[in-house]
N, C-alpha and C positions, 0 to 999 in steps of 0.2 A: 583266579583272583580278581580278574576284571569283571567276571560274571557276578561275583559276590558284591563287589563295589557297586555295580549297576543296580542290582536288586535292592541293596541298602539304600541307595539314593531314591530309587522308585517308591519304596515304602515311606521314606521321609517325606517325599512329595505328596503322597496320598494323605498322610497324617496331617500335614499342614492344611491341605484343602478341606479336610473334614473339620478341623478346629475352626477354620475361617467361616465355614458354612454354619456350624454350630453357633458361633458368635453372632452371625447375622440373624439367625433364627431367634435367639434369646433377646436380641435387642429390638426385635420388630421389624427388621428389614427383611420381610418375607419374600419380596420379589428378588432381592439380591440372593438369598438362600436358594430360591427356585433356580435362578440362572446358574449359580455354581453347581448345584446338584445335577441339573439337566446337562450342562456341559460335560460333566464327569461321566455321565450315563450314556453318552452318545456312542461310546466305544466300550466294548467288553462289558456290558451291563450286567451279565450274569456271573461275573467273577465274585468270589466271596469279598474281596476287598472293597467292592462297590456297595455292599449292603447298607452301610451307614447313610449313604446318599439317598437310597430308596425311602428309608424311614423318615429322613429329614424332608424329602421332597413331599411326601404324603402329608406330613404335619404342616409344612409351610403353605402348601396349596390350600388346605382346609381352612387355616387361620386367615390367609389373605383373601379368600373367597368370602369368608364370613364377615371380615371387616369391611370389604367393599360393599357388600349387599346392605350392611347396616348403615354405612355411610349414605348410600343412594336413598334408602328409606328416610333417613333424617332430612336430606335435601329436598326430597319430593314433599314432605310434610311442611317444610318451612315455606314452600310456595312462592320463593323469590325467583323471579326470572333470571337473575344473575347467576343462579346455580345451574342453569341448563347446560352450560358448557361442561361443568365438572360431572354432571350426570352422564352426558354423552360420552365423555373420554373415559369415565369409569366403566361404563358398559363395554367399551371397546377393550379396555384393559382386561376385564373378565374374560372376554372372548379370546383375546390374544394369548392370555395365560393358558387356556385350554389347549390351543393349538400348538403351543410350545411343548406341551407334555404328551399330547396324543401320539406323535410318532415314536415315543419311547415305550409305549405299552406293548404287551403286558410286562409288568415288573414284578418279579417273584420275591416274596419276603420269606427267606429260607427258615429263619428262627420261628415264625409264626405259621409256616406252611400255608401261606396264602398269597394272593395277588394284591398289591397296593390298590387302594380304593381312591378314586377321584371322581367327585360328583360333577358331572358335566351337564350343562344346560344349553338350550338354544336361545341365545340372546339376540337373534336377528330382528325380531319384532321390537324389542326394546331399543335396539340401536337405531332402527329406522324411525320410530316415534320420537325418541329424544333428538335425533338429527332434524326432523321436520320441525319440532318445537324450537330448537335452537335456531334453525334458519329463519323462521318467522320473527323470533325475537331480535335477532341481529338485523334483519331486513328493516323491520319497523323502527328499531333504534337509530340506525344509520340514516334513515329517512328524516327522522326528527333531528338528528345532528346536522344534516345538510340544510335544514330550514333555519338554522341559527346564523349568526354573523361572526362567529369566532373561527379563526384559522385552526386552532387547537382541536376543535370539534371536528372539523373537516378531516384532519389528519387521523384522528381516532377512527372516524368513519371509513377512511381509506383502508386502514389496517384491518378493521372488522370485515369490510367487504372482500379483501383478499382471503381472509380465513373462510368466509362463507362460500366463496368460489372453490376453495380447496376442498371443503367437506361436502359441498352439494353443487357440483359444477353445472352451469347452465340455469341456476335458479332465477327465475323472473328476469328483470332487467338489470342484474347485478353488474354486468360488464359496463353498461351505460352509466350506472351510478358511480362506479369505480373511477371512470374518466372524469366525471363531474367532481368527485371528491379530490382527486389528484390536482385538477385545475384550480379549485377553490382553496385548497390547502397550500398552494405554492406561492411563495413570495416572488413577485416579479420585480426585477431590478433593471432600471434604465441606466445604461453605461454611456457616458459621453466624455469627450475630450474638449477642453477649453484652452485656446491659445492666448495667453495674455501678454506674449512677447511681441517684438517687432520683427520676427523672422517667420518664415513659412515652414510649417511642419509637413514633411513629405506625405503625400497621400498614402503611399503604401505602408509607411510607418504607422499612421493613424489607424488604417484598416487592420494592421497586424495587432496593434495594441488593444483594439476593441473586439478582436475575434476571440471570445472567451471559450470557444469550443477547443482552442489549443492550450488552455491553461491547466487542464486536468484537475479541476476542482471537485467534480464529482459530488455535488450537494444535491441530496434527494429533494428538498423542499425549496430550492432557490433556482430560478431561471434568469439568466442575464441576457439582455437584449440590447444591442447597439443601435438597432432600428426599431423604433416603437411600432407595435402591431395593433391593428384595429380590434377593438372588442376586449382590450386588456386594460384594467385599471391598475396602474403601477403602484407598487407599495414604497419602493425605495429608489434612490438615484445614487450612483457612484460617479463622481466627477473627477477626472484626472486634469488638474490645472497645470499647464506649463506656464510658469511665472517668469523664468529668466533663462536665456540661452547665451552662453559666453563662449566665443570661439577665439582661440589665440591666433596671432599672425603666423604665417608660415615661417619657419625658422630653420636655418642651416648652419650648424656649428661645425667649424673646421679646426683640425688640430694636426700639427706636423711634429714628428719626432724621429730621432735617429736610433737605429738599432745596429748592434755589431755582435758577432759571435765567432767563436773559434770553431772551425768546422774541418772535417777530414776531406781533402781534395784528391787523395790518392796515397801511393806508398813512395818511399824514398829510402836510399841506402843510409844506414847508420854509420856516422863518421866519428872517428876518435878525435882527441884534442888537437892532433896534427893535420886533421882534414883527410885522413886515410880511411878507406872503407873497412868496417869491421867484418871479419870472417867468422863463420860458425866452425864447428869441429870438422865439417866435411869440406871446408875451404870455400863455401859459398857466401856471397854477400848477405849480411843480416839486414832485412827490410823492416822499416817501422812506418807508422802512420805519418803522412805528410799533413800537418795541421796548419791552417792559415786563418787569419781574421778577415771576415768578410763584413761589408757594411751595407746598409740600406736605408734610404729615407722613406718614411711612411707618411701618407697624407690620409687622414681619417676625416670622414664627413658623417654627420648625423642630422637627418631630417626629422623635424618634430612639428606636430600641430595637435592642438587639444580642443575638446568640446565639453563644456560642462552644462548640464541641464539641472535646473532647480525647479521644483513644484511642490504641489501638495495633492492629497487625495481626500476629497470631501464625501462624507456619508450624509445623505439627506433623506428625511422622512417626507415622501411626497404627499402623504395624506394630510400632514399638518404643516408642510413646507418648513420644517424645522431642521437646522443643521445638527446632526447627531455627534459627529466626530470629525476631526481633521488630522491627517497624518502627513508628516513632511516626506519628501521624496527628492532624492538627489542622485545623479549619476554622472559619470565621466567616461569619455573615450578618448584614447591618445593614439594618434597615428605616429609611428616611429619607424624609421628605416635608417640602417647604418651600413655604410660601405667604405671601401678604402682602395687606394692604389699605392704603388711603390715604385721607387727608382733605385736601382742598384741590384744587390744579390738577394733574392728572396729567401735564401737559407738563413739570412741574419735575423729573420722574424720568427717568432714562436709559431709552431704548427697550428695551434688552436686559433690563431688569428687569421689563417688562410681563408676561412669561410667569408670573411669580409671582402676579400678580393674578388670573390664570385658574385657579390652583390652589385647592383647597379642603381643609379639614380632612378627614383620613381616619381611620376607626377603626383603632386599633392591632391588629396581628395577635395572636392568642392565642399562648401559650407553645408549644403543640403545633405550630401553624402555623409558628413560628420555627424549631422543630427540623426540621420538614419541609423548610423552605426552604434549610437547609444541605445537603440531600441531594444536589444536583447537584454541588457542590464536593467532597463527601466521596467521591461516586462517581468523579469524575475522579481524585482523589488515590488511591483504592484501585486503580483501573486502572493508574495510573502505577506504583504499587508492584509490582503483579503483572507488568506488562510488563518492568520493570527487574530483576526477581528471579524468574526462572523456576524452577519446582520441579526440573526435571531438564533438562540440556542434552543434545540428541541427539548 
């Protein structure tokens, strides 16, 4: 029974694969049909159930080859250099299609008592010639693009040069031109910090905020520099302005409260109304929990100090010295420490409050440290502003 079920499922699977391949063939998806048929024929190609795939493979190959060669002929007659890439890739496709089928041969067509026919050609010369023609076109075109003044042209040149290096490694001075295109196509951004407050910004905080390598922005065509470099004509500026820094006074809030609780302190004899010990069935004294009310005075202390930083982020076009956009930025850091002591019986206090008894008074951070501690939040908000407001959309 299991064998019958397996065979039935197998035939259903083959039938579905044949129908799918037939549909691809009739709709003009010749390479899809070739892939399906070739995959089916990689195993047990001589089985009778695989015959439909051989017929469809032969037909799909002939039609695909005829269509591609006709397309190449039309492109060559058009004589437009923009067609060179399509000519090159189509010759590659013709060759790759042959290599996909070659390992499957021979394929016997039982009904016609013959082997399937596939017209193979040597396209190596056409591939080399079309590659050389395409390489020359890409090289000349990128040289022309690099002679312009538009960054969009430099970026197009960069992509074309990468493709040229891929299809024809080591062609002329492509690597040198690629570096030139990358440099010319990059927006260089000068990043600076301006302190308009009457407080000192910690040097370490300034260095950390301006270290854009830690921001993880990963922008292909944007380079951020906190220190301007020679030989670079900067396109944009991002200025982080600290406009106001407010630091609250050191505060210690005290609170005293009483706690009491009924707790078990041991066991005691159970007494009746006359004050006599109650006995159990064995004549032993009955023992019960000895509950007593315990009290404690709790002294709670809360240390607090807050720092608020307010500023803005300016986007400037350094070519025109024009302010492009301004974004507000605000951050706050709060130092807080809570601790407590008690006098009396600790058991009167809820257990979750015990952690405060383990805390101690801490020295308040300096004003400089408070400003520094806002840094992580400032950095996160600055990154969010830059991520949401790209300088240039590709």
